[in-house]
C-alpha positions in Angstrom: 20.2 69.2 97.0 18.3 67.0 94.5 14.7 65.8 94.7 15.0 63.2 91.9 14.6 60.2 94.2 12.7 60.6 97.4 14.0 58.9 100.6 17.5 58.6 99.2 19.1 60.7 101.8 20.1 59.6 105.3 22.0 56.4 106.2 23.4 54.1 103.6 20.5 53.5 101.2 21.4 50.0 100.1 18.2 47.9 99.7 16.1 51.1 100.4 13.1 51.7 98.2 13.0 55.2 96.7 10.4 57.0 94.6 11.3 58.5 91.2 11.0 58.1 87.5 12.5 55.0 85.8 14.5 56.0 82.7 13.4 52.7 81.0 9.6 52.6 81.4 9.4 56.4 82.1 7.0 55.7 84.9 7.0 57.5 88.3 7.2 54.5 90.5 9.4 52.9 93.2 12.9 51.7 92.6 15.1 49.6 94.9 18.8 50.5 95.6 20.6 47.3 94.6 24.1 48.7 94.9 25.6 51.8 96.5 29.4 51.9 96.6 31.9 54.7 97.1 34.3 55.2 94.3 38.0 55.4 95.4 39.8 58.6 94.7 36.7 60.8 94.9 36.9 61.9 98.5 37.1 65.6 99.4 37.5 66.3 103.0 35.8 69.1 104.9 36.1 70.1 108.6 33.0 68.3 109.6 32.2 66.1 106.6 33.4 64.8 103.3 32.1 64.7 99.8 32.2 61.4 97.9 31.0 60.0 94.6 29.1 56.7 94.7 28.1 54.3 91.9 24.4 53.5 92.5 22.3 50.8 90.8 18.6 51.1 91.0 16.1 48.4 90.1 12.7 49.5 88.9 9.9 47.7 90.7 7.6 48.2 87.7 9.6 47.1 84.6 12.3 45.3 86.6 15.1 46.9 84.6 18.3 48.4 86.2 19.7 51.9 85.8 23.0 53.3 87.0 23.9 56.7 88.4 26.8 58.6 89.8 25.8 60.2 93.1 27.7 63.1 94.5 27.0 63.2 98.2 28.0 65.0 101.4 28.8 62.4 104.1 28.6 63.4 107.7 29.8 61.0 110.5 27.9 60.6 113.8 29.2 58.9 116.9 26.5 57.1 119.0 26.6 55.7 122.5 28.7 52.6 122.7 31.1 53.9 120.1 29.0 53.1 117.1 29.8 55.3 114.1 27.2 56.0 111.4 27.4 57.8 108.2 24.6 60.0 106.9 24.4 60.9 103.2 23.0 64.1 101.7 22.7 64.2 97.9 24.4 67.0 96.1 23.8 65.8 92.5 22.9 62.7 90.6 24.2 61.9 87.1 22.5 59.2 85.0 25.0 56.8 83.5 22.8 54.0 82.2 20.7 54.1 80.1 22.1 57.1 78.3 20.0 60.2 78.5 18.2 60.9 75.3 17.8 64.6 74.5 14.5 66.1 75.4 12.0 67.2 72.7 9.0 69.5 72.9 5.6 68.5 71.5 5.0 68.8 67.8 2.4 71.4 68.4 5.1 73.8 69.5 6.3 76.4 67.0 9.2 75.1 64.9 11.8 77.8 66.0 10.9 77.2 69.7 11.4 73.4 69.2 14.7 73.9 67.5 16.2 76.2 70.1 14.9 73.8 72.9 16.4 70.8 71.1 19.9 72.5 71.0 19.7 73.2 74.7 18.6 69.6 75.4 21.6 68.3 73.5 23.9 70.4 75.7 22.0 69.1 78.8 22.4 65.5 77.7 26.1 66.0 77.1 26.6 67.5 80.6 27.3 71.0 79.3 25.0 72.6 81.9 26.1 76.2 81.4 25.3 76.0 77.7 22.0 74.2 78.5 21.0 77.0 80.8 21.7 79.6 78.2 19.8 77.6 75.6 16.7 77.2 77.8 16.8 80.9 78.4 16.9 81.4 74.6 13.9 79.0 74.3 11.9 81.3 76.7 12.9 84.3 74.6 11.6 82.6 71.5 8.3 81.7 73.2 7.6 85.3 74.4 8.5 86.6 71.0 6.1 84.2 69.3 3.3 85.1 71.8 3.7 88.7 70.9 4.8 90.0 74.3 6.4 93.5 74.3 9.0 95.2 76.5 12.5 96.7 76.3 14.1 93.5 77.8 13.3 89.9 78.5 12.1 90.6 82.0 9.4 93.0 80.8 8.4 90.7 77.9 8.0 87.7 80.3 6.0 89.8 82.8 3.9 91.1 79.9 2.7 87.6 79.2 0.2 88.0 82.0 -1.7 90.5 79.9 -1.8 87.9 77.1 -3.5 85.3 79.3 -0.5 83.4 80.7 -0.7 82.1 84.3 1.4 83.3 87.2 3.0 79.9 87.2 4.2 80.2 83.6 5.5 83.7 84.2 7.4 82.5 87.3 8.8 79.5 85.4 10.0 81.7 82.6 11.7 84.1 85.0 13.4 81.2 86.6 14.8 80.1 83.2 15.9 83.7 82.6 17.8 83.7 86.0 19.6 80.5 85.2 20.6 81.6 81.7 21.8 85.0 82.9 23.9 83.3 85.7 25.5 80.9 83.2 26.2 83.6 80.6 27.4 86.5 82.8 28.8 84.7 85.9 29.8 81.3 84.5 27.6 79.7 87.2 27.1 76.0 86.7 23.9 74.6 88.1 23.5 70.9 88.9 22.0 68.2 86.7 18.7 68.3 88.6 18.5 72.1 88.6 18.9 72.3 84.8 16.4 69.4 84.4 13.9 71.3 86.5 14.2 74.3 84.2 13.6 72.1 81.1 10.6 70.5 82.7 9.2 73.9 83.7 9.4 75.0 80.0 7.8 71.7 78.9 4.9 72.2 81.3 4.4 75.7 80.0 4.4 74.5 76.4 1.7 72.0 77.3 -0.5 74.9 78.5 0.4 77.4 75.8 0.4 75.2 72.7 -0.5 71.5 73.2 -3.8 71.8 75.1 -5.2 74.6 72.9 -4.3 72.5 69.8 -6.0 69.4 71.3 -9.1 71.4 72.1 -9.3 72.9 68.6 -9.0 69.4 67.1 -11.8 68.0 69.3 -14.0 71.0 68.5 -13.4 70.4 64.7 -14.3 66.8 65.1 -17.5 67.6 66.9 -18.4 70.2 64.3 -17.8 67.6 61.5 -19.9 65.1 63.3 -22.8 67.6 63.7 -22.5 68.5 60.0 -22.5 64.8 59.0 -25.7 64.1 60.9 -27.5 67.0 59.3 -26.8 65.8 55.7 -30.0 65.0 53.9 -30.6 61.4 53.2 -30.6 60.6 49.4 
């Protein structure tokens, strides 16, 4: 189940307004479903439902640009009084087709090695190689805990040890989630969905914001204030 676009599930979403991030203007806004069509040859029957792939066109209500997605959905059929038949869609996964997904990048305040490992994982994610992406995002976490100086005989202990170094419970939980996904991909060849891998990448990005970006910004502002104070105390010639 994906949470990328709220209000997408249910009856045919054609002309429905959904909430989500536009890939063009990168704003969290509303988008209108302009087209939602089943692709022939993609049906997979189950006993009580079927899985289909749909081509979906969304129109951003902020920048007015269109974006295209392949939506994998479970379709259940309901029979109502009077013989009316309705189909209900439940999203399994959504793949962005247009515009092409640009690989993610971490902020420049992040240590170089961490940025490099994350960038390689992001390339795998953008190419749809989600197992490799999961392994790469786990490796990113491993580089972060190493850079922060956490100790332990395995990654589990090193991540947990971040709490004694000032990391929040949220960051520790996020890093453990990335560890789970990477382990599942490496040891069990488990492939997570587009949205599940994206969520791991976003968790790491949020952690980097707290661990590196915000401290660097505060240090920069403190230096600017110190320079301003020093300048005002200079003797007038």
